N, C-alpha and C positions, 0 to 999 in steps of 0.2 A: 585478594582482589575478587570482586564478584564475577561469576561466570557470565560471559557475554551471550546475549540471546541469539539463537539460530534464526535467520531470515529465510524462510521458505519462499522460493520463487521459480518460475520456469526459466528456461535458457533465454527466452525472448525478453523476459522482465529483467534479467540481469544485464543483457546487452543495452537495454533501454537505460538502466541506471548508469552503466559505464559510459554511455554517450553523454548523458547529462553531466556526470562527473568531469569528463574531458572538456566539455563546453564551459563549464564553470572555472576550471583551472586555466584554460588557454585564452578564452575570450572574455568572459565576464569579469574575471579578476583585473585584467588589463583595463577594461572599460570603467570599472569602478575607481581604479587608481588614477586614471585620467580625470574622472569627475572630481575627485579630491583635489588634484593638482590645480584644476580650473578653479574650484571654489575657494582654495587658499588664496588665489590671486585677487579675490574680491575684498580682502582686507580683514579686519578685526574678526577673529575666529569666535570670539564669545557671543557675537550677535549674528552669526552667519548660518542662516538656515540651510543653504545649499550645502555647506560643509557638513552640518549635522546630518542631514538626509544621506549624503554620500558615505559618511562613516557608519551610519546604521546599516545601509545597504551592504557595506563591506562586512560588517559583523554577521549579517544574514548569509551572505554568500559563503564566508569562512565556516559557519556553523553547519550549513548544507553540505559543504565539501566533507567535513568531518563525519557527518551523518551517513553520507553515501559511502565513504570509504570503509566505515564500520560495517554497513550493511552488505557491501560486496565481499569484505573479508569473511564475514560470518554467513555467507550465502550457502544454502543447501538446495541444490537444483532438484526440482520435482521431476521424477522419473515417471514415465507412462508404464505403469505395471499393470497388466491385466490379470493379476492373480485371481480377482473376483470383480468382473466388470459391472456387477449389479450392486456393489458396495460403494457408499459415498466416501470419498477420500480427497485429500488435497490435490488440486490439478484437474479435478473432474467437475462436470456441470451436473446439476441436479434440478429436476422439475418436481414441484409439489403442488398440491391443491390444499387451500385453507378449508378446514372442516367447520361447520358442515357445508360442503359443496360450494365453496367460494371460488374465487378466481385462481387460475394456475399461474404460478410464478416460476421463473427460472433463474438460477445463479450459477456462476462458476466460483468454486472455492480456491482461492489463492493464498499466498503468503501476505502478510500485512504490507510488504513493500510494493505490491502490485495492486492492492485493493482499490477499487473505483466503482462505488455503487451505481453511479450513473451509466457505466458500461456493463453492469450486472456481475461485477466481480467483487466478492465479499471476502474479508479477512478470515483466515482460519481461527483467529482469536475472537471473532464476533460471537455473540450469544447465539445467533442463528446458526452459523457454521459449526459451532462446538456441539449444538443439539443434533445436527444432521450427521456429523462424522461417524463412520462406522455403521450407519444404518443402511438398510437395503430397500429395494423397490417393494411397495406394499406396506411398509412399516408406517405406523401412525406415531408421530413425535409431538411432544409438548415443548414449545419454545418460549422461553422468557424474553419478552421485548419490553423496551421502555414503555410502551402502551398497555402492558399487561400480558398475560398468558395467551399464546395462540397455538392451536392444534393443527397439524398438517399431516397429509398422507403423501408419501414419496410415490411419484408416479413414473419417473424416469431417471436413469444415471447414465451418464455418458463421458 
């Protein structure tokens, strides 16, 4: 059997996943089962779009439950270690400026379970994060992006 992937996350991120899992198991499952029961009452299941939609939603909910259980089971909590506060690591925020002298950007590097680019949280598996991890303030880093290579200088780690 293949080794399961470790999911890095903050304690806050794990709690958020546990709450979502609890909601899906206790409330959403019941809601979907009720929708299926109501849709069955509409008659012929072969031409019943409400039934099909409810069954699709049930499959989605069950898949998400399985995914969340696996992520929580394989969670590794990111500890705030200040061994070297100037080195980029998972759980830290990093500011950098695109070279030559472009805009400053800031991201927090988190595990894939918590990644949300719209909130400035990027996955440690992303090309950007992989390029920045282990680097320190003042380092110039070349980052491969879908749009091509980008060079940045790290200005702050926190």
